[in-house]
C-alpha positions as CSV (number, residue, x, y, z in Angstrom):
1,X,13.7,-10.2,16.5
2,X,15.6,-9.1,13.6
3,X,16.0,-5.3,13.2
4,X,13.7,-3.7,10.8
5,X,14.1,-0.4,9.1
6,X,11.6,1.9,7.8
7,X,11.3,5.1,6.3
8,X,9.4,7.6,8.7
9,X,7.7,10.7,7.0
10,X,7.6,12.3,10.5
11,X,11.5,12.5,10.8
12,X,12.4,12.2,7.1
13,X,14.8,9.4,7.9
14,X,15.1,5.5,7.9
15,X,14.8,4.5,11.6
16,X,15.1,1.2,13.2
17,X,11.7,0.1,14.0
18,X,10.9,-0.5,17.7
19,X,7.2,-1.5,18.8
20,X,5.4,0.2,21.9
21,X,4.6,-3.2,23.2
22,X,7.3,-6.1,22.8
23,X,6.3,-8.5,19.9
24,X,2.9,-6.4,19.3
25,X,2.2,-4.0,16.5
26,X,-0.7,-1.8,16.1
27,X,-1.4,-0.5,12.5
28,X,-3.9,1.9,11.2
29,X,-4.1,2.3,7.4
30,X,-6.7,4.9,5.8
31,X,-9.3,3.0,3.9
32,X,-11.3,3.9,0.7
33,X,-14.1,6.6,0.4
34,X,-16.7,4.2,-1.0
35,X,-18.7,6.3,-3.3
36,X,-16.8,4.8,-6.6
37,X,-14.7,1.8,-7.6
38,X,-11.1,1.8,-6.1
39,X,-8.8,2.7,-9.2
40,X,-5.3,0.9,-9.6
41,X,-3.4,3.8,-8.0
42,X,-5.5,3.5,-4.9
43,X,-4.7,-0.4,-5.0
44,X,-1.1,0.2,-5.3
45,X,-1.2,1.7,-1.6
46,X,-3.1,-1.2,-0.3
47,X,-0.8,-3.6,-1.6
48,X,2.3,-1.6,-0.2
49,X,0.5,-1.6,3.4
50,X,-0.1,-5.5,2.8
51,X,3.7,-6.1,2.1
52,X,4.2,-4.1,5.4
53,X,1.9,-6.2,7.2
54,X,3.3,-9.7,5.9
55,X,6.8,-8.5,6.6
56,X,6.2,-7.6,10.2
57,X,4.3,-10.9,10.7
58,X,7.6,-12.7,9.0
59,X,9.5,-11.3,11.7
60,X,7.2,-12.9,14.1
61,X,5.1,-9.8,15.1
62,X,1.6,-10.0,16.2
63,X,0.0,-7.1,14.3
64,X,-3.6,-5.6,14.9
65,X,-4.8,-3.7,12.0
66,X,-7.8,-1.5,11.6
67,X,-8.7,0.0,8.1
68,X,-11.4,2.5,8.1
69,X,-14.1,2.7,5.6
70,X,-15.4,6.2,4.8
71,X,-18.7,6.6,3.9
72,X,-19.7,9.9,4.8
73,X,-18.1,13.4,5.2
74,X,-15.4,13.2,2.4
75,X,-16.3,16.5,0.4
76,X,-15.1,16.8,-3.1
77,X,-12.9,19.7,-2.1
78,X,-10.3,19.6,0.7
79,X,-11.2,22.8,1.4
80,X,-14.2,21.7,3.3
81,X,-16.5,22.9,0.4
82,X,-18.3,21.2,-2.4
83,X,-20.4,18.0,-2.0
84,X,-20.4,15.0,0.0
85,X,-18.8,12.2,-2.2
86,X,-21.4,10.1,-1.0
87,X,-24.1,12.3,-1.9
88,X,-22.5,12.9,-5.2
89,X,-22.5,9.1,-5.9
90,X,-26.1,8.8,-5.1
91,X,-27.0,11.4,-7.6
92,X,-24.9,9.7,-10.2
93,X,-26.4,6.4,-9.8
94,X,-30.1,7.3,-8.7
95,X,-29.4,5.4,-5.3
96,X,-29.4,6.4,-1.6
97,X,-25.9,7.1,-0.3
98,X,-26.5,3.9,2.1
99,X,-27.0,2.0,-1.0
100,X,-24.2,3.5,-3.0
101,X,-21.5,2.7,0.5
102,X,-22.8,-0.8,0.8
103,X,-22.2,-1.4,-3.0
104,X,-18.7,0.0,-3.3
105,X,-17.7,-1.3,0.0
106,X,-18.1,-5.0,-1.4
107,X,-16.5,-3.9,-4.4
108,X,-13.7,-3.0,-2.8
109,X,-13.5,-6.1,-0.5
110,X,-13.3,-8.0,-3.7
111,X,-10.4,-6.2,-4.9
112,X,-8.5,-7.0,-2.0
113,X,-9.4,-10.7,-2.1
114,X,-8.2,-11.0,-5.8
115,X,-5.2,-9.1,-5.0
116,X,-4.5,-11.4,-2.2
117,X,-4.3,-8.8,0.4
118,X,-4.7,-10.1,4.1
119,X,-7.9,-9.0,5.9
120,X,-7.7,-6.4,8.4
121,X,-8.7,-7.2,12.1
122,X,-11.6,-4.6,11.8
123,X,-13.1,-2.3,9.2
124,X,-14.8,0.5,11.3
125,X,-17.2,2.6,9.1
126,X,-17.6,6.2,9.6
127,X,-21.2,6.0,10.0
128,X,-21.1,3.5,12.9
129,X,-19.1,5.7,14.9
130,X,-20.8,9.3,14.9
131,X,-21.1,9.2,18.8
132,X,-17.3,8.6,18.8
133,X,-16.5,11.4,16.6
134,X,-18.8,13.7,18.7
135,X,-17.2,12.9,21.7
136,X,-13.7,13.7,20.3
137,X,-15.1,17.1,19.1
138,X,-16.4,17.8,22.6
139,X,-13.1,17.1,23.9
140,X,-11.7,19.6,21.4
141,X,-14.3,22.2,22.5
142,X,-13.8,21.9,26.0
143,X,-9.9,22.4,25.5
144,X,-10.6,25.5,23.5
145,X,-9.5,24.3,20.0
146,X,-12.7,24.9,17.9
147,X,-15.0,27.6,17.0
148,X,-18.3,28.2,15.0
149,X,-19.2,29.4,11.9
150,X,-22.3,29.6,9.6
151,X,-21.6,26.2,8.1
152,X,-20.0,24.2,10.9
153,X,-17.6,23.5,13.6
154,X,-14.0,24.1,12.7
155,X,-10.4,23.2,14.2
156,X,-8.4,26.3,15.1
157,X,-5.0,25.3,14.0
158,X,-3.6,28.6,14.9
159,X,-3.6,27.2,18.8
160,X,-1.5,24.4,17.9
161,X,2.1,25.4,17.7
162,X,3.6,22.4,15.8
163,X,0.5,22.3,13.4
164,X,1.7,20.8,10.0
165,X,4.9,19.0,11.4
166,X,4.3,16.2,9.3
167,X,4.1,17.8,5.9
168,X,6.7,20.6,7.2
169,X,3.9,22.9,6.3
170,X,4.6,26.6,6.5
171,X,1.3,28.2,6.9
172,X,2.4,31.6,5.9
173,X,3.5,30.4,2.4
174,X,0.1,28.7,1.9
175,X,-2.1,30.8,-0.5
176,X,-5.9,31.1,0.4
177,X,-7.7,29.3,-2.4
178,X,-4.9,26.9,-3.5
179,X,-5.3,24.4,-0.4
180,X,-8.0,25.8,1.6
181,X,-10.6,28.5,0.8
182,X,-10.6,30.8,3.8
183,X,-14.5,31.9,4.0
184,X,-15.3,32.6,7.4
185,X,-12.3,30.6,8.8
186,X,-9.9,32.1,10.9
187,X,-7.1,30.5,9.2
188,X,-6.5,28.9,6.1
189,X,-5.1,25.7,7.8
190,X,-8.3,25.4,9.9
191,X,-10.8,22.6,8.9
192,X,-14.0,21.1,9.8
193,X,-14.9,18.8,12.5
194,X,-18.3,18.8,12.1
195,X,-20.4,20.3,8.9
196,X,-24.1,21.6,9.3
197,X,-26.8,20.2,6.7
198,X,-27.6,22.9,4.3
199,X,-30.9,24.9,5.0
200,X,-34.1,23.4,3.3
201,X,-32.3,20.3,2.3
202,X,-32.6,16.7,3.3
203,X,-29.3,14.8,3.0
204,X,-29.4,10.9,2.9
205,X,-26.8,10.8,5.9
206,X,-27.2,13.3,8.8
207,X,-27.2,13.2,12.6
208,X,-28.2,15.2,15.7
209,X,-25.4,16.7,17.7
210,X,-24.9,19.2,20.3
211,X,-24.1,21.8,17.6
212,X,-26.8,21.2,14.9
213,X,-28.2,18.4,12.5
214,X,-25.2,17.7,10.2
215,X,-22.5,15.2,9.5
216,X,-18.6,14.6,10.5
217,X,-15.9,16.0,8.9
218,X,-13.6,14.0,6.9
219,X,-10.6,13.7,9.2
220,X,-12.3,13.3,12.6
221,X,-13.5,9.9,11.8
222,X,-10.1,8.3,11.5
223,X,-8.9,10.1,14.9
224,X,-12.0,8.6,16.7
225,X,-11.8,5.0,15.4
226,X,-8.1,4.8,15.8
227,X,-8.2,5.6,19.6
228,X,-11.1,3.5,20.0
229,X,-9.6,0.4,18.5
230,X,-5.7,0.9,18.9
231,X,-5.2,3.5,21.8
232,X,-3.2,6.3,21.5
233,X,-0.4,6.3,20.6
234,X,-0.1,3.4,18.3
235,X,2.9,2.2,16.2
236,X,2.2,3.0,12.4
237,X,0.0,5.0,10.3
238,X,0.0,4.3,6.7
239,X,-1.7,6.0,3.6
240,X,-0.7,7.5,0.3
241,X,1.4,10.6,-0.2
242,X,-1.5,12.6,-0.9
243,X,-2.7,12.1,2.6
244,X,0.5,13.8,4.1
245,X,-0.3,17.5,3.6
246,X,-4.1,17.8,4.5
247,X,-5.6,14.5,6.0
248,X,-3.0,13.1,8.0
249,X,-1.9,16.6,8.9
250,X,-5.3,17.2,10.3
251,X,-5.4,13.8,12.0
252,X,-2.4,14.6,13.8
253,X,-3.5,18.1,14.9
254,X,-7.0,17.0,16.1
255,X,-5.9,14.0,17.9
256,X,-2.8,15.1,19.7
257,X,-4.8,18.5,20.6
258,X,-7.6,16.2,22.3
259,X,-5.5,13.4,23.8
260,X,-2.0,15.4,24.6
261,X,-0.1,12.6,23.3
262,X,1.5,11.7,20.0
263,X,-0.9,10.0,17.5
264,X,1.4,7.5,15.9
265,X,5.2,6.9,16.4
266,X,5.9,5.8,12.5
267,X,4.1,7.2,9.4
268,X,4.4,5.4,6.3
269,X,3.2,6.6,2.8
270,X,3.2,5.1,-0.6
271,X,4.1,6.9,-3.8
272,X,1.5,7.6,-6.7
273,X,0.9,5.4,-9.7
274,X,1.5,7.7,-12.5
275,X,0.3,7.7,-16.3
276,X,0.7,10.1,-19.1
277,X,4.2,11.3,-18.5
278,X,3.7,11.9,-14.9
279,X,0.1,12.5,-14.0
280,X,-1.1,10.8,-10.7
281,X,-4.0,8.6,-11.4
282,X,-7.3,9.9,-10.0
283,X,-11.3,9.4,-10.0
284,X,-11.6,12.9,-11.2
285,X,-9.5,12.2,-14.5
286,X,-9.9,10.2,-17.6
287,X,-7.0,7.9,-16.3
288,X,-9.2,6.3,-13.7
289,X,-8.7,2.2,-14.5
290,X,-10.3,-0.4,-12.0
291,X,-8.8,-4.0,-11.3
292,X,-11.7,-5.1,-13.6
293,X,-10.3,-2.9,-16.6
294,X,-7.1,-4.8,-16.2
295,X,-8.8,-8.3,-16.0
296,X,-10.4,-7.3,-19.4
297,X,-7.5,-7.0,-21.0
298,X,-6.0,-10.2,-19.8
299,X,-4.0,-8.9,-16.9
300,X,-4.7,-11.1,-13.7
301,X,-4.8,-9.0,-10.3
302,X,-1.8,-11.0,-9.1
303,X,0.2,-9.7,-12.1
304,X,-0.8,-6.2,-10.9
305,X,0.6,-7.0,-7.7
306,X,3.7,-8.4,-9.2
307,X,4.1,-5.2,-11.1
308,X,3.9,-3.3,-7.9
309,X,6.5,-5.4,-6.3
310,X,9.0,-4.6,-8.8
311,X,9.3,-1.0,-7.8
312,X,9.9,0.4,-4.3
313,X,6.9,1.6,-2.6
314,X,8.5,5.4,-2.1
315,X,9.2,5.7,-5.7
316,X,6.6,6.7,-8.5
317,X,5.3,3.8,-10.4
318,X,4.9,4.6,-14.4
319,X,1.5,2.5,-15.9
320,X,1.6,1.5,-19.4
321,X,-0.1,-1.5,-20.9
322,X,3.2,-2.7,-22.2
323,X,4.8,-2.8,-18.8
324,X,1.7,-4.9,-17.3
325,X,1.7,-7.3,-19.9
326,X,5.5,-7.7,-19.1
327,X,4.6,-8.2,-15.6
328,X,2.1,-10.7,-16.7
329,X,4.6,-12.7,-18.6
330,X,7.2,-12.5,-15.8
331,X,4.6,-14.0,-13.0
332,X,3.9,-16.9,-15.7
333,X,7.6,-17.5,-16.0
334,X,7.8,-17.3,-12.1
335,X,5.3,-20.0,-11.6
336,X,6.6,-22.3,-14.3
337,X,10.3,-22.0,-12.6
338,X,8.5,-22.5,-9.0
339,X,6.9,-25.7,-10.4
340,X,10.2,-27.3,-11.6
341,X,11.9,-26.8,-8.0
342,X,12.9,-29.9,-5.8
343,X,11.6,-30.4,-2.6
344,X,15.4,-31.1,-1.4
345,X,16.9,-29.0,1.1
346,X,19.8,-26.9,0.0
347,X,22.3,-24.5,2.0
348,X,23.6,-22.8,-1.0
349,X,24.8,-19.4,-0.2
350,X,23.8,-16.2,-2.2
351,X,26.0,-15.6,-5.3
352,X,28.9,-12.8,-3.7
353,X,28.3,-10.9,-6.9
354,X,24.6,-10.4,-5.9
355,X,25.5,-9.1,-2.6
356,X,28.0,-6.8,-4.0
357,X,26.1,-5.4,-7.0
358,X,22.5,-6.4,-6.1
359,X,19.6,-4.4,-5.4
360,X,21.2,-2.8,-2.2
361,X,23.4,-0.7,-4.5
362,X,20.2,0.8,-6.1
363,X,17.6,0.8,-3.3
364,X,16.2,4.0,-1.9
365,X,17.6,3.8,1.6
366,X,19.2,7.2,1.8
367,X,16.7,9.5,3.8
368,X,16.3,13.1,3.0
369,X,18.9,14.0,5.9
370,X,21.3,11.4,4.4
371,X,21.0,8.3,6.6
372,X,20.8,5.1,5.1
373,X,20.6,1.5,6.3
374,X,23.4,0.6,8.8
375,X,26.2,-1.4,7.3
376,X,26.0,-4.1,9.8
377,X,22.8,-5.0,8.5
378,X,24.1,-5.7,5.0
379,X,23.8,-9.3,4.0
380,X,27.3,-11.2,4.4
381,X,28.8,-12.4,1.2
382,X,28.0,-16.1,2.3
383,X,24.6,-15.3,3.8
384,X,21.9,-17.8,2.8
385,X,18.7,-17.0,0.4
386,X,16.7,-16.8,3.4
387,X,18.8,-14.6,5.3
388,X,19.3,-12.1,2.4
389,X,15.4,-12.3,1.6
390,X,15.2,-11.2,5.4
391,X,17.7,-8.1,5.1
392,X,15.9,-7.0,1.8
393,X,12.4,-6.9,3.5
394,X,13.5,-5.2,6.7
395,X,15.3,-2.7,4.6
396,X,12.4,-0.4,4.2
397,X,10.6,-3.3,2.3
398,X,12.9,-3.3,-0.7
399,X,10.8,-6.0,-2.9
400,X,12.8,-5.1,-5.9
401,X,15.7,-6.5,-4.4
402,X,13.9,-9.5,-2.8
403,X,12.5,-10.3,-6.2
404,X,15.7,-10.2,-7.8
405,X,17.4,-12.4,-5.3
406,X,14.5,-14.9,-5.6
407,X,14.9,-14.9,-9.5
408,X,18.7,-15.6,-9.1
409,X,18.1,-18.4,-6.7
410,X,15.3,-19.7,-9.1
411,X,18.1,-19.7,-11.9
412,X,20.9,-21.2,-9.9
413,X,18.7,-23.7,-8.3
414,X,19.9,-22.7,-4.8
415,X,16.4,-22.6,-3.5
416,X,13.9,-25.1,-2.5
417,X,10.0,-25.2,-3.2
418,X,9.5,-25.2,0.5
419,X,11.7,-22.1,0.8
420,X,9.8,-20.6,-1.8
421,X,6.8,-20.9,-0.5
422,X,7.9,-19.6,2.9
423,X,9.0,-16.1,1.0
424,X,5.6,-16.1,-0.7
425,X,4.2,-15.4,2.7
426,X,5.3,-12.0,2.0
427,X,5.1,-11.6,-1.7
428,X,1.5,-12.8,-1.7
429,X,1.8,-14.2,-5.2
430,X,-0.2,-17.5,-4.4
431,X,2.5,-19.7,-5.8
432,X,1.2,-22.9,-4.4
433,X,-2.2,-22.3,-6.2
434,X,-0.3,-22.3,-9.4
435,X,2.0,-25.0,-9.4
436,X,1.5,-27.8,-11.8
437,X,2.5,-31.6,-11.5
438,X,5.0,-32.4,-14.3
439,X,3.7,-35.3,-16.3
440,X,7.2,-36.6,-16.9
441,X,10.4,-36.3,-15.3
442,X,12.6,-33.2,-16.2
443,X,16.2,-33.9,-15.5
444,X,17.9,-31.5,-13.1
445,X,20.1,-30.2,-15.9
446,X,17.1,-29.4,-18.4
447,X,15.4,-27.6,-15.4
448,X,18.3,-25.2,-14.5
449,X,18.1,-24.3,-18.5
450,X,14.5,-23.8,-18.6
451,X,14.7,-21.6,-15.4
452,X,17.7,-19.7,-16.9
453,X,15.5,-19.0,-20.1
454,X,12.3,-18.1,-18.1
455,X,14.7,-15.4,-16.4
456,X,16.2,-14.3,-19.6
457,X,12.7,-13.5,-20.8
458,X,11.3,-12.0,-18.0
459,X,14.6,-9.6,-18.2
460,X,13.5,-9.2,-22.0
461,X,16.9,-10.6,-23.3
462,X,15.5,-12.2,-26.1
463,X,18.9,-13.3,-27.6
464,X,19.8,-15.3,-24.7
465,X,16.3,-16.6,-24.4
466,X,16.6,-17.7,-28.3
467,X,20.2,-19.3,-27.5
468,X,18.6,-21.2,-24.6
469,X,15.8,-22.5,-26.6
470,X,18.2,-23.8,-29.4
471,X,19.9,-25.6,-26.8
472,X,17.0,-27.4,-25.4
473,X,15.7,-28.3,-28.9
474,X,19.3,-29.8,-29.5
475,X,18.7,-31.9,-26.4
476,X,15.4,-33.1,-27.9
477,X,12.9,-31.0,-26.0
478,X,10.3,-29.1,-27.4
479,X,9.7,-25.5,-26.1
480,X,6.2,-23.9,-26.2
481,X,5.8,-20.3,-24.6
482,X,1.8,-20.0,-23.4
483,X,0.0,-17.7,-21.3
484,X,0.4,-20.0,-18.5
485,X,4.3,-19.9,-18.9
486,X,6.9,-22.3,-20.6
487,X,5.9,-25.7,-21.5
488,X,8.8,-28.1,-22.2
489,X,8.1,-31.7,-23.4
490,X,10.6,-34.3,-24.5
491,X,10.5,-35.3,-28.3
């Protein structure tokens, strides 16, 4: 199999990927807390994880993918205080927590479908795995990692020598109340495994346990469900970067304390979607935008996917309506260029200039310790489009470079429709569904000019676009720019 290089948060370096079992990959991705709609910042993470999965499959791996559904236990504060988000949603809408969970789980699956995100093999729900979570807590209790407080059972992080290794945490530098409110805890980094139901209060979601009636803490569900469905260790664990200091740190602590093995070999995290000059998008803020919001503004879900692919998953992505509209226009041009492709097989190499100055030169391949992509993995000057496309994908999911390559191949007519559709197995833009059969024959020479003009428009090179329009009109072709892309007809 070709070599794949991924940035591992645990090592802070680009590493060559090696699966635990030959030809097979176990993948766990943290899913939504279903008390509200997923916002488009959340969805950026799921798109990045989908590109990862598609890339692994493209490299001929069999991928077993698990994504959890958090439908209980995620409190409004990472400090293990505050209201359960499911109960908060229940009060907001006048429904039971169970009804809230069901409604927003279905809404989440609709978003995944519209974004053309491949389905996971299983979507285990926290509420369906209470027994498994209690069993893990029992293991931790037996090994001496737990203690009781007035409001629950807590993990004693002070008994784990390498607690916080994923986030490189220095517990002595943490301020009480900033990340964790100390209260009755022994250490500010301790966290809840089981929370007791408040006295004189009946929750919609609560269960009996050896320690009292209550509900699981947020982190324990992922440890219990990942070991059940994937075993421990498994290959890859993914999520947003906000999961690094708390959720994933605590998953590692409790899983490795309970089972005395690493939890996962590789940890991949997607950066934030940022708005208003650098604020991350959050459900608690005024910048909460859903996929439906985009659709109401005339932006298709696949245009948002295309927008995300234009920025590397480890770089912040800045949101603006102008940028989204440009992505919608670019995707339309992409579909139009695809419709002009011939089915004839070509073997044209990539233009050497693209290999030398292309996206590899600007890709974020340098890890924090300075390790980059091995020079032997760089595409050769005479590499085919397909070979170079694979190198970009396998270079820490460099979708911006892959898209730049495809656009140049479209402009130079060095790619067939069959090859493009193969690439779309990773890009996931549903090109096949947007192909239009031409109503009249357009000569190859004219098709090349159309494709070059589409690229110029996508790059906002309006002067070149106008020049090519005039060239087409001089050749007696009428040019119309529509929402569906460029339409060219013979006068």
